[in-house]
Structure formats: structure tokens, C-alpha cells
Z-matrix of the N, CA and C atoms (Angstrom, degrees):
N
C 1 1.458
C 2 1.524 1 108.67
N 3 1.315 2 118.09 1 133.45
C 4 1.456 3 122.10 2 179.92
C 5 1.519 4 110.51 3 -74.63
N 6 1.337 5 115.80 4 154.49
C 7 1.458 6 121.03 5 178.75
C 8 1.522 7 110.42 6 -55.45
N 9 1.335 8 117.54 7 -43.41
C 10 1.462 9 120.66 8 -177.64
C 11 1.523 10 111.29 9 -60.50
N 12 1.328 11 117.56 10 -32.05
C 13 1.461 12 120.54 11 177.69
C 14 1.524 13 110.63 12 -73.79
N 15 1.331 14 117.06 13 -31.72
C 16 1.461 15 120.15 14 179.28
C 17 1.528 16 111.16 15 -68.88
N 18 1.336 17 116.99 16 -34.82
C 19 1.456 18 120.39 17 -178.98
C 20 1.528 19 110.70 18 -59.39
N 21 1.312 20 116.25 19 -32.40
C 22 1.461 21 120.38 20 -177.85
C 23 1.528 22 112.62 21 -70.04
N 24 1.326 23 117.19 22 -17.80
C 25 1.461 24 120.89 23 179.97
C 26 1.519 25 108.98 24 -85.87
N 27 1.330 26 117.01 25 101.04
C 28 1.458 27 122.16 26 -175.99
C 29 1.527 28 113.14 27 -70.71
N 30 1.338 29 118.40 28 -14.90
C 31 1.460 30 121.34 29 -178.36
C 32 1.524 31 112.25 30 -87.89
N 33 1.313 32 117.89 31 -0.84
C 34 1.462 33 120.68 32 -175.13
C 35 1.517 34 110.43 33 -137.32
N 36 1.325 35 116.04 34 148.86
C 37 1.456 36 119.84 35 173.61
C 38 1.527 37 110.02 36 -110.73
N 39 1.329 38 116.92 37 21.11
C 40 1.464 39 120.69 38 -176.51
C 41 1.528 40 112.56 39 -64.59
N 42 1.331 41 118.39 40 -12.36
C 43 1.463 42 120.00 41 176.41
C 44 1.529 43 111.48 42 -70.66
N 45 1.326 44 117.74 43 -3.91
C 46 1.463 45 121.61 44 177.37
C 47 1.531 46 111.67 45 -78.69
N 48 1.329 47 116.54 46 -8.84
C 49 1.459 48 119.70 47 179.43
C 50 1.527 49 110.18 48 -140.93
N 51 1.324 50 114.66 49 169.69
C 52 1.459 51 121.79 50 -179.45
C 53 1.520 52 106.92 51 -139.07
N 54 1.317 53 117.94 52 143.54
C 55 1.466 54 119.37 53 -177.54
C 56 1.522 55 111.36 54 -134.25
N 57 1.330 56 113.61 55 147.11
C 58 1.455 57 122.83 56 176.12
C 59 1.537 58 107.25 57 -123.64
N 60 1.321 59 118.68 58 89.43
C 61 1.475 60 119.58 59 179.96
C 62 1.522 61 111.44 60 -63.31
N 63 1.328 62 115.76 61 138.56
C 64 1.472 63 122.78 62 174.98
C 65 1.529 64 112.94 63 50.33
N 66 1.326 65 116.91 64 45.57
C 67 1.463 66 121.48 65 -178.42
C 68 1.533 67 111.87 66 -68.94
N 69 1.333 68 116.50 67 -42.55
C 70 1.463 69 121.59 68 -179.68
C 71 1.524 70 110.37 69 -100.35
N 72 1.341 71 116.12 70 140.76
C 73 1.467 72 121.38 71 175.83
C 74 1.530 73 109.24 72 -78.08
N 75 1.326 74 116.65 73 167.82
C 76 1.464 75 120.91 74 176.99
C 77 1.528 76 111.14 75 -59.04
N 78 1.323 77 116.85 76 -39.84
C 79 1.464 78 120.29 77 178.54
C 80 1.527 79 111.42 78 -64.73
N 81 1.331 80 117.15 79 -40.26
C 82 1.466 81 120.56 80 178.45
C 83 1.526 82 110.95 81 -66.37
N 84 1.332 83 116.78 82 -37.83
C 85 1.465 84 121.03 83 178.03
C 86 1.527 85 110.06 84 -61.72
N 87 1.341 86 116.86 85 -48.21
C 88 1.465 87 120.95 86 179.73
C 89 1.521 88 111.05 87 -62.02
N 90 1.327 89 116.64 88 -41.74
C 91 1.458 90 120.75 89 179.30
C 92 1.529 91 110.94 90 -62.58
N 93 1.324 92 117.36 91 -43.78
C 94 1.464 93 121.31 92 178.36
C 95 1.520 94 111.57 93 -62.12
N 96 1.328 95 117.36 94 -48.87
C 97 1.466 96 120.59 95 -178.70
C 98 1.527 97 111.74 96 -62.41
N 99 1.314 98 117.08 97 -42.86
C 100 1.465 99 120.39 98 179.30
C 101 1.524 100 111.20 99 -64.97
N 102 1.329 101 115.75 100 -41.74
C 103 1.463 102 119.32 101 -179.96
C 104 1.530 103 110.29 102 -63.62
N 105 1.325 104 116.64 103 -45.51
C 106 1.468 105 120.33 104 -179.66
C 107 1.521 106 110.65 105 -63.90
N 108 1.313 107 117.26 106 -43.37
C 109 1.468 108 121.94 107 179.91
C 110 1.533 109 111.03 108 -58.47
N 111 1.316 110 117.37 109 -34.48
C 112 1.462 111 121.51 110 -177.38
C 113 1.525 112 114.49 111 -93.22
N 114 1.345 113 116.93 112 -8.97
C 115 1.469 114 119.04 113 -173.23
C 116 1.529 115 115.21 114 -131.61
N 117 1.322 116 119.19 115 2.92
C 118 1.469 117 118.49 116 -179.33
C 119 1.527 118 109.56 117 -66.01
N 120 1.345 119 116.15 118 153.42
C 121 1.461 120 120.09 119 -174.56
C 122 1.520 121 113.44 120 -99.51
N 123 1.338 122 116.98 121 -23.47
C 124 1.466 123 118.26 122 176.99
C 125 1.513 124 110.96 123 -158.62
N 126 1.317 125 114.05 124 153.88
C 127 1.458 126 122.65 125 175.89
C 128 1.518 127 106.51 126 -105.36
N 129 1.335 128 116.28 127 122.85
C 130 1.460 129 119.91 128 -177.52
C 131 1.518 130 110.71 129 -65.96
N 132 1.321 131 116.26 130 133.22
C 133 1.457 132 122.21 131 176.26
C 134 1.518 133 108.64 132 -74.26
N 135 1.334 134 117.47 133 124.92
C 136 1.470 135 120.75 134 -176.70
C 137 1.525 136 112.54 135 -56.05
N 138 1.328 137 117.45 136 -34.54
C 139 1.465 138 119.85 137 -177.55
C 140 1.526 139 112.07 138 -74.93
N 141 1.341 140 117.60 139 -16.52
C 142 1.466 141 120.68 140 -179.66
C 143 1.517 142 112.91 141 -98.10
N 144 1.318 143 117.21 142 -9.09
C 145 1.461 144 120.91 143 -178.72
C 146 1.515 145 111.62 144 -77.17
N 147 1.310 146 115.40 145 -176.92
C 148 1.463 147 121.26 146 179.30
C 149 1.525 148 110.38 147 -61.77
N 150 1.331 149 118.84 148 140.41
C 151 1.461 150 121.60 149 -176.32
C 152 1.526 151 114.15 150 -67.36
N 153 1.329 152 117.92 151 -18.48
C 154 1.460 153 121.35 152 -178.33
C 155 1.522 154 111.79 153 -93.02
N 156 1.309 155 116.93 154 9.27
C 157 1.456 156 121.76 155 -174.89
C 158 1.521 157 110.45 156 -104.84
N 159 1.315 158 116.64 157 138.98
C 160 1.457 159 122.20 158 170.32
C 161 1.518 160 106.53 159 -133.80
N 162 1.329 161 114.75 160 81.28
C 163 1.450 162 121.71 161 -177.07
C 164 1.518 163 108.12 162 -118.96
N 165 1.322 164 116.52 163 134.41
C 166 1.457 165 118.65 164 -176.43
C 167 1.516 166 112.27 165 -70.41
N 168 1.322 167 118.16 166 -31.73
C 169 1.454 168 120.32 167 -176.29
C 170 1.521 169 110.78 168 -153.29
N 171 1.336 170 115.84 169 128.42
C 172 1.467 171 121.19 170 173.46
C 173 1.519 172 106.90 171 -128.01
N 174 1.320 173 115.49 172 113.77
C 175 1.460 174 121.13 173 178.47
C 176 1.524 175 108.47 174 -104.22
N 177 1.335 176 116.19 175 136.15
C 178 1.460 177 121.51 176 178.07
C 179 1.524 178 109.42 177 -100.45
N 180 1.332 179 115.15 178 132.17
C 181 1.463 180 120.61 179 177.27
C 182 1.527 181 108.55 180 -135.48
N 183 1.339 182 118.13 181 133.72
C 184 1.462 183 120.33 182 -179.64
C 185 1.531 184 111.28 183 -67.06
N 186 1.312 185 115.14 184 143.70
C 187 1.455 186 120.21 185 178.10
C 188 1.526 187 111.33 186 -55.36
N 189 1.331 188 117.25 187 -40.15
C 190 1.457 189 120.85 188 -178.64
C 191 1.518 190 113.52 189 -59.10
N 192 1.336 191 116.85 190 -29.41
C 193 1.469 192 120.62 191 179.75
C 194 1.523 193 112.21 192 -74.60
N 195 1.327 194 116.56 193 -35.34
C 196 1.460 195 120.70 194 -171.11
C 197 1.530 196 113.65 195 -107.59
N 198 1.328 197 118.01 196 -5.00
C 199 1.465 198 120.52 197 -172.21
C 200 1.523 199 113.26 198 -60.47
N 201 1.330 200 118.14 199 -29.86
C 202 1.470 201 119.95 200 179.93
C 203 1.531 202 111.93 201 -66.46
N 204 1.330 203 116.91 202 -21.87
C 205 1.469 204 120.74 203 -179.99
C 206 1.530 205 113.12 204 -91.31
N 207 1.340 206 116.63 205 -15.44
C 208 1.472 207 119.51 206 -178.52
C 209 1.527 208 111.98 207 -124.80
N 210 1.332 209 117.66 208 15.75
C 211 1.474 210 121.77 209 -176.42
C 212 1.519 211 112.37 210 -57.33
N 213 1.326 212 117.53 211 -40.13
C 214 1.473 213 121.48 212 -179.64
C 215 1.528 214 110.44 213 -61.77
N 216 1.341 215 116.46 214 -40.24
C 217 1.469 216 120.53 215 178.61
C 218 1.525 217 110.87 216 -69.45
N 219 1.326 218 118.20 217 -43.08
C 220 1.465 219 121.04 218 -177.79
C 221 1.519 220 110.59 219 -59.21
N 222 1.307 221 117.07 220 -40.75
C 223 1.466 222 121.15 221 177.07
C 224 1.528 223 110.77 222 -57.89
N 225 1.326 224 116.96 223 -45.06
C 226 1.470 225 122.23 224 178.45
C 227 1.525 226 111.30 225 -65.04
N 228 1.325 227 116.21 226 -44.71
C 229 1.467 228 122.06 227 -177.25
C 230 1.525 229 111.16 228 -60.69
N 231 1.329 230 116.93 229 -48.10
C 232 1.468 231 120.67 230 -179.32
C 233 1.526 232 110.13 231 -63.99
N 234 1.321 233 116.97 232 -43.43
C 235 1.469 234 121.13 233 -179.63
C 236 1.533 235 110.95 234 -60.30
N 237 1.328 236 117.01 235 -49.10
C 238 1.469 237 120.90 236 -177.67
C 239 1.523 238 111.20 237 -67.62
N 240 1.339 239 117.31 238 -39.57
C 241 1.469 240 120.91 239 -179.85
C 242 1.520 241 111.20 240 -61.22
N 243 1.325 242 116.85 241 -43.73
C 244 1.462 243 119.98 242 -178.49
C 245 1.525 244 111.81 243 -78.09
N 246 1.327 245 117.35 244 -43.33
C 247 1.471 246 121.12 245 -174.68
C 248 1.521 247 112.42 246 -75.86
N 249 1.336 248 117.46 247 -48.69
C 250 1.466 249 120.00 248 -171.14
C 251 1.521 250 114.27 249 -96.41
N 252 1.339 251 117.52 250 -24.77
C 253 1.462 252 119.81 251 177.99
C 254 1.521 253 112.11 252 -103.15
N 255 1.334 254 117.50 253 -16.47
C 256 1.456 255 121.14 254 176.94
C 257 1.514 256 114.85 255 73.94
N 258 1.343 257 117.50 256 21.06
C 259 1.461 258 121.00 257 -178.73
C 260 1.531 259 110.78 258 -91.14
N 261 1.325 260 114.75 259 141.75
C 262 1.460 261 122.31 260 171.38
C 263 1.523 262 106.01 261 -88.49
N 264 1.338 263 117.45 262 117.28
C 265 1.465 264 119.95 263 -174.04
C 266 1.525 265 111.81 264 -130.64
N 267 1.323 266 114.32 265 162.60
C 268 1.461 267 122.14 266 175.26
C 269 1.528 268 109.09 267 -95.70
N 270 1.334 269 116.34 268 147.01
C 271 1.456 270 119.42 269 168.89
C 272 1.530 271 106.11 270 -69.66
N 273 1.339 272 119.02 271 138.63
C 274 1.474 273 119.79 272 -176.45
C 275 1.529 274 112.14 273 -54.93
N 276 1.312 275 115.58 274 135.33
C 277 1.462 276 122.19 275 178.51
C 278 1.524 277 109.20 276 -77.10
N 279 1.318 278 117.13 277 147.08
C 280 1.473 279 121.45 278 -175.95
C 281 1.524 280 112.93 279 -59.87
N 282 1.346 281 117.70 280 -28.67
C 283 1.468 282 121.03 281 -178.30
C 284 1.523 283 113.61 282 -90.15
N 285 1.338 284 117.12 283 -1.76
C 286 1.456 285 120.87 284 -177.30
C 287 1.530 286 109.48 285 -74.57
N 288 1.344 287 116.84 286 130.25
C 289 1.460 288 120.93 287 -176.52
C 290 1.524 289 113.51 288 -79.81
N 291 1.323 290 115.82 289 141.18
C 292 1.462 291 123.53 290 166.46
C 293 1.525 292 106.29 291 -104.79
N 294 1.334 293 116.75 292 151.36
C 295 1.458 294 122.00 293 179.56
C 296 1.523 295 110.19 294 -106.03
N 297 1.315 296 115.98 295 124.05
C 298 1.467 297 122.15 296 175.58
C 299 1.530 298 106.31 297 -102.63
N 300 1.331 299 116.20 298 105.01
C 301 1.464 300 122.47 299 -175.43
C 302 1.519 301 111.60 300 -99.16
N 303 1.320 302 115.87 301 134.96
C 304 1.457 303 121.87 302 174.19
C 305 1.523 304 108.30 303 -118.78
N 306 1.329 305 115.55 304 122.19
C 307 1.469 306 122.35 305 179.13
C 308 1.527 307 107.50 306 -108.49
N 309 1.326 308 116.55 307 118.48
C 310 1.464 309 121.93 308 -175.30
C 311 1.521 310 110.12 309 -108.96
N 312 1.329 311 116.58 310 130.35
C 313 1.469 312 120.48 311 179.97
C 314 1.526 313 111.92 312 -66.28
N 315 1.328 314 118.09 313 -21.86
C 316 1.468 315 120.74 314 -179.33
C 317 1.522 316 111.35 315 -61.58
N 318 1.337 317 116.04 316 -29.31
C 319 1.464 318 119.98 317 177.76
C 320 1.520 319 111.99 318 -115.64
N 321 1.351 320 116.29 319 15.02
C 322 1.465 321 121.52 320 176.57
C 323 1.529 322 112.11 321 54.30
N 324 1.329 323 116.38 322 41.88
C 325 1.463 324 121.24 323 -173.63
C 326 1.522 325 112.21 324 -60.72
N 327 1.323 326 114.47 325 144.71
C 328 1.464 327 121.80 326 -179.71
C 329 1.526 328 108.27 327 -155.23
N 330 1.324 329 115.79 328 178.61
C 331 1.469 330 122.13 329 176.24
C 332 1.517 331 105.34 330 -143.88
N 333 1.333 332 117.26 331 109.39
C 334 1.465 333 121.46 332 -171.75
C 335 1.532 334 111.21 333 -72.81
N 336 1.346 335 116.07 334 175.00
C 337 1.463 336 122.16 335 -176.90
C 338 1.520 337 111.16 336 -54.63
N 339 1.341 338 115.73 337 132.80
C 340 1.454 339 121.46 338 177.89
C 341 1.531 340 109.24 339 -164.34
N 342 1.312 341 115.80 340 169.76
C 343 1.466 342 122.67 341 170.91
C 344 1.527 343 106.77 342 -121.19
N 345 1.327 344 116.02 343 165.57
C 346 1.457 345 120.53 344 178.80
C 347 1.522 346 109.26 345 -109.82
N 348 1.331 347 116.28 346 132.48
C 349 1.460 348 120.39 347 178.21
C 350 1.527 349 108.77 348 -147.10
N 351 1.321 350 116.16 349 160.98
C 352 1.467 351 120.47 350 -173.71
C 353 1.524 352 112.89 351 -84.92
N 354 1.328 353 117.43 352 -34.43
C 355 1.451 354 120.21 353 -173.92
C 356 1.530 355 112.28 354 69.45
N 357 1.325 356 116.54 355 13.57
C 358 1.461 357 121.69 356 -178.45
C 359 1.530 358 110.23 357 -110.90
N 360 1.317 359 115.71 358 152.02
C 361 1.462 360 120.38 359 178.02
C 362 1.519 361 111.90 360 -81.93
N 363 1.337 362 117.44 361 -17.12
C 364 1.467 363 120.46 362 -171.98
C 365 1.522 364 115.13 363 -96.14
N 366 1.342 365 118.76 364 -18.78
C 367 1.456 366 120.07 365 -179.27
C 368 1.525 367 110.87 366 -156.30
N 369 1.324 368 115.32 367 163.05
C 370 1.461 369 122.44 368 175.28
C 371 1.520 370 109.51 369 -118.38
N 372 1.334 371 115.83 370 152.53
C 373 1.459 372 120.39 371 168.38
C 374 1.520 373 106.00 372 -83.32
N 375 1.319 374 116.85 373 121.47
C 376 1.465 375 121.16 374 -176.47
C 377 1.529 376 111.94 375 -96.89
N 378 1.339 377 116.58 376 -43.31
C 379 1.465 378 121.20 377 -177.16
C 380 1.532 379 109.67 378 -133.55
N 381 1.326 380 115.25 379 145.95
C 382 1.460 381 122.06 380 173.86
C 383 1.520 382 107.39 381 -111.33
N 384 1.331 383 116.40 382 129.33
C 385 1.460 384 122.65 383 -179.09
C 386 1.527 385 108.07 384 -114.33
N 387 1.337 386 116.49 385 122.40
C 388 1.468 387 122.09 386 179.32
C 389 1.515 388 109.94 387 -114.92
N 390 1.329 389 116.03 388 128.89
C 391 1.462 390 122.73 389 177.96
C 392 1.528 391 108.65 390 -112.77
N 393 1.320 392 118.08 391 122.30
C 394 1.464 393 121.68 392 177.52
C 395 1.524 394 108.29 393 -80.78
N 396 1.332 395 116.04 394 109.67
C 397 1.468 396 121.35 395 -178.30
C 398 1.532 397 111.89 396 -110.78
N 399 1.316 398 117.12 397 27.44
C 400 1.469 399 121.07 398 179.50
C 401 1.524 400 109.80 399 -66.96
N 402 1.324 401 115.52 400 137.71
C 403 1.465 402 121.12 401 179.98
C 404 1.520 403 112.45 402 -105.82
N 405 1.309 404 116.82 403 -8.97
C 406 1.457 405 120.54 404 179.61
C 407 1.523 406 108.90 405 -134.97
N 408 1.315 407 115.81 406 161.74
C 409 1.458 408 119.26 407 179.77
C 410 1.530 409 109.49 408 -70.69
N 411 1.316 410 115.79 409 148.01
C 412 1.459 411 121.44 410 178.98
C 413 1.524 412 108.31 411 -145.20
N 414 1.310 413 115.76 412 160.92
C 415 1.464 414 121.78 413 174.77
C 416 1.510 415 108.74 414 -116.82
N 417 1.332 416 116.16 415 153.14
C 418 1.455 417 120.79 416 -175.56
C 419 1.513 418 109.18 417 75.27
N 420 1.331 419 116.51 418 -156.84
C 421 1.459 420 120.86 419 178.17
C 422 1.509 421 114.09 420 67.31
N 423 1.347 422 117.36 421 22.89
C 424 1.468 423 119.96 422 -179.32
C 425 1.531 424 109.99 423 -64.25
N 426 1.331 425 115.56 424 141.32
C 427 1.459 426 121.17 425 177.32
C 428 1.521 427 108.90 426 -96.29
N 429 1.343 428 116.17 427 128.68
C 430 1.464 429 120.82 428 -177.30
C 431 1.528 430 111.31 429 -127.85
N 432 1.330 431 115.01 430 147.27
C 433 1.462 432 124.16 431 173.11
C 434 1.519 433 108.09 432 -117.36
N 435 1.330 434 117.02 433 149.03
C 436 1.461 435 120.11 434 177.40
C 437 1.521 436 110.12 435 -142.87
N 438 1.337 437 114.74 436 134.14
C 439 1.461 438 121.26 437 175.38
C 440 1.529 439 109.46 438 -113.35
N 441 1.325 440 116.47 439 28.68
C 442 1.454 441 120.60 440 178.72
C 443 1.507 442 113.59 441 99.64
N 444 1.326 443 117.03 442 -12.07
C 445 1.454 444 120.82 443 175.79
C 446 1.525 445 107.68 444 -106.59
N 447 1.320 446 117.19 445 -162.38
C 448 1.453 447 120.73 446 179.20
C 449 1.531 448 109.64 447 -57.36
N 450 1.338 449 117.52 448 131.64
C 451 1.470 450 119.81 449 179.81
C 452 1.526 451 111.74 450 -59.49
N 453 1.333 452 114.61 451 148.70
C 454 1.455 453 120.63 452 176.89
C 455 1.520 454 109.16 453 -110.09
N 456 1.332 455 116.57 454 122.26
C 457 1.458 456 121.37 455 176.12
C 458 1.522 457 108.69 456 -81.94
N 459 1.320 458 116.08 457 128.49
C 460 1.462 459 121.10 458 177.81
C 461 1.532 460 106.35 459 -88.93
N 462 1.317 461 115.03 460 87.32
C 463 1.466 462 122.45 461 -171.06
C 464 1.524 463 111.73 462 -58.98
N 465 1.332 464 116.84 463 -42.22
C 466 1.463 465 120.84 464 -176.05
C 467 1.529 466 112.13 465 -61.59
N 468 1.342 467 117.30 466 -27.29
C 469 1.459 468 119.81 467 -177.50
C 470 1.529 469 112.46 468 -69.94
N 471 1.317 470 117.81 469 -17.64
C 472 1.466 471 120.65 470 179.34
C 473 1.522 472 112.44 471 -69.46
N 474 1.318 473 117.48 472 -14.73
C 475 1.453 474 121.78 473 -179.83
C 476 1.528 475 110.24 474 -83.68
N 477 1.361 476 118.64 475 124.35
C 478 1.461 477 120.77 476 179.47
C 479 1.529 478 111.99 477 -53.77
N 480 1.326 479 115.38 478 138.36
C 481 1.458 480 121.52 479 -178.63
C 482 1.508 481 113.37 480 93.09
N 483 1.326 482 117.45 481 -9.63
C 484 1.460 483 120.83 482 -179.12
C 485 1.527 484 111.09 483 -82.95
N 486 1.336 485 114.73 484 154.97
C 487 1.462 486 122.01 485 -177.67
C 488 1.516 487 108.64 486 -130.58
N 489 1.332 488 116.18 487 139.88
C 490 1.461 489 120.91 488 172.74
C 491 1.524 490 107.62 489 -130.42
N 492 1.342 491 115.75 490 141.23
C 493 1.459 492 122.21 491 176.75
C 494 1.518 493 107.91 492 -128.75
N 495 1.328 494 116.71 493 135.58
C 496 1.460 495 119.96 494 -177.04
C 497 1.523 496 109.99 495 -146.14
N 498 1.339 497 115.19 496 161.86
C 499 1.462 498 120.68 497 177.08
C 500 1.526 499 108.47 498 -63.91
N 501 1.315 500 116.10 499 127.05
C 502 1.467 501 121.53 500 -169.80
C 503 1.523 502 114.80 501 -65.59
N 504 1.331 503 117.36 502 -20.68
C 505 1.467 504 119.49 503 -179.66
C 506 1.535 505 112.44 504 -79.22
N 507 1.333 506 117.65 505 -5.89
C 508 1.467 507 120.96 506 -179.70
C 509 1.534 508 109.43 507 -79.97
N 510 1.326 509 115.85 508 135.35
C 511 1.468 510 120.54 509 176.10
C 512 1.522 511 109.82 510 -60.99
N 513 1.330 512 115.99 511 137.31
C 514 1.463 513 119.91 512 178.58
C 515 1.532 514 109.49 513 -150.51
N 516 1.336 515 115.08 514 158.94
C 517 1.458 516 119.68 515 179.47
C 518 1.519 517 110.49 516 -155.42
N 519 1.340 518 115.08 517 164.65
C 520 1.458 519 123.32 518 170.40
C 521 1.518 520 106.41 519 -117.63
N 522 1.321 521 117.01 520 120.96
C 523 1.455 522 120.80 521 179.69
C 524 1.528 523 109.91 522 -72.38
N 525 1.333 524 118.00 523 160.32
C 526 1.467 525 120.72 524 -176.68
C 527 1.526 526 112.77 525 -56.46
N 528 1.329 527 114.28 526 138.12
C 529 1.465 528 120.87 527 174.11
C 530 1.519 529 106.92 528 -82.26
N 531 1.321 530 116.75 529 123.45
C 532 1.471 531 121.05 530 -173.94
C 533 1.519 532 113.49 531 -102.10
N 534 1.334 533 116.94 532 -16.53
C 535 1.460 534 120.93 533 178.48
C 536 1.516 535 109.00 534 -155.82
N 537 1.333 536 117.46 535 133.36
C 538 1.456 537 121.31 536 177.73
C 539 1.515 538 113.13 537 84.28
N 540 1.323 539 115.83 538 -164.25
C 541 1.463 540 123.16 539 -177.47
C 542 1.527 541 109.45 540 -128.83
N 543 1.322 542 115.72 541 130.78
C 544 1.463 543 122.70 542 178.91
C 545 1.517 544 108.12 543 -111.80
N 546 1.339 545 117.79 544 131.15
C 547 1.459 546 121.98 545 179.20
C 548 1.521 547 110.26 546 -123.14
N 549 1.328 548 115.12 547 144.94
C 550 1.461 549 119.32 548 177.53
C 551 1.517 550 109.87 549 -148.00
N 552 1.329 551 114.94 550 158.34
C 553 1.460 552 122.39 551 175.32
C 554 1.522 553 107.09 552 -123.35
N 555 1.340 554 116.03 553 129.14
C 556 1.464 555 122.00 554 -176.60
C 557 1.517 556 110.87 555 -113.17
N 558 1.329 557 114.74 556 131.17
C 559 1.468 558 122.49 557 175.41
C 560 1.518 559 107.92 558 -123.85
N 561 1.329 560 116.66 559 133.39
C 562 1.463 561 121.66 560 176.50
C 563 1.522 562 109.01 561 -103.37
N 564 1.344 563 115.54 562 128.02
C 565 1.467 564 121.38 563 177.50
C 566 1.527 565 107.26 564 -96.66
N 567 1.327 566 115.31 565 120.76
C 568 1.465 567 120.59 566 -175.77
C 569 1.524 568 111.05 567 -108.16
N 570 1.326 569 114.36 568 167.18
C 571 1.454 570 120.95 569 177.27
C 572 1.505 571 110.14 570 -164.99
N 573 1.326 572 117.70 571 -179.68
C 574 1.457 573 121.09 572 178.35
C 575 1.516 574 111.84 573 -55.41
N 576 1.319 575 116.26 574 152.61
C 577 1.464 576 120.32 575 -179.25
C 578 1.535 577 110.72 576 -54.06
N 579 1.344 578 116.36 577 140.68
C 580 1.458 579 120.39 578 173.57
C 581 1.521 580 108.14 579 -63.34
N 582 1.341 581 115.63 580 138.89
C 583 1.471 582 120.52 581 -178.80
C 584 1.524 583 110.32 582 -96.44
């Protein structure tokens, strides 16, 4: 269903996000994880991260390093952001970091309610893109969005290889992983400051 068709449904706010179920194959997922594991530039210090986060591992990798593996998705993301959401956005810069998050059930990892913002005077984060890169089955770790009412679980995103993109100002969280390991890659789509 297109975003424009979702807007017409007054009983739902699902037009605030867009999803690509099973976008990446199992082979592409393994290739991405292996590439990131061998090429990330830094491991985020847990004490320096966001206070609402409980993630066992966050690896930063520049977009320029990984763009050849996600080029097909980036083309889709930019097209949908401009066409269906009406946002003026920048193509990701080669030095812009993506976050590779690993949620381990051994430590009940989760990511509490938060929004994404740039904290910069020159640009805003307009859209958040999450790629499920899990290679094994896991329990828990549901991804939820909230607009002030009952949270909505994005069920399709629980499937490895699936992608969800949403307006970055929307509250979102990852519930605790209770069994197995959940992996994801996060890309922020930026653009000129909102007026």
C-alpha cells in the first residue's frame, strides 16, 4: 500500500512509516555483518551513549565504506522520502556514520523510548532507517512506534532482512531481547533544517 493511500485511513497513523519486508536475502545479511565486523571504525562506549539505551554493542561504520552493499536500498529510501513524505533531503555523506547494533539476550538488551535528532544548527534528521540484520532466530526485541497513544508493534520488522523507515521525531523503542541475538543497522536521512 502506498503512503498516500495510508493517509486516507483516518483510523491509522501507519502513514508515518514505510516498510520493506524481507528486503535483504540471508546471503546479503551475512555479507553485511561480516563486512561491518571487519571494517567498523569505532565501538561506542556504553557510558557515552544515550542514557535510555541498553545495547551490548554499537559499532560505527562510515556510509562510504558500506554504501556498495546497501545502494539498492538507498535509492528506494531517497525516492520514498521525497515522493511520499515530501521531505527535502541530502544523499548520505560518505563520512556519515551508521550504527550497527547488537542486542544480546544474555544481558536483556533493549533501547528505551526516544526520538532521533541531529543537535546541529545546519541540518535535521528527517527519517530513521532500520535494517534487521539478524542471522539467527531470537525472541523479544520487538520494534515499536508511539504517537502518544497505544504503541504499535511493527511486526514485519521482526523478520531478518526487513527494513522500516519512519519520521525521526516519532517515539520508538526496542523491547528487551529475551532469547538469542538481534542485529540491526541504522541509517539517518538528513536534510535542511525544518522551517
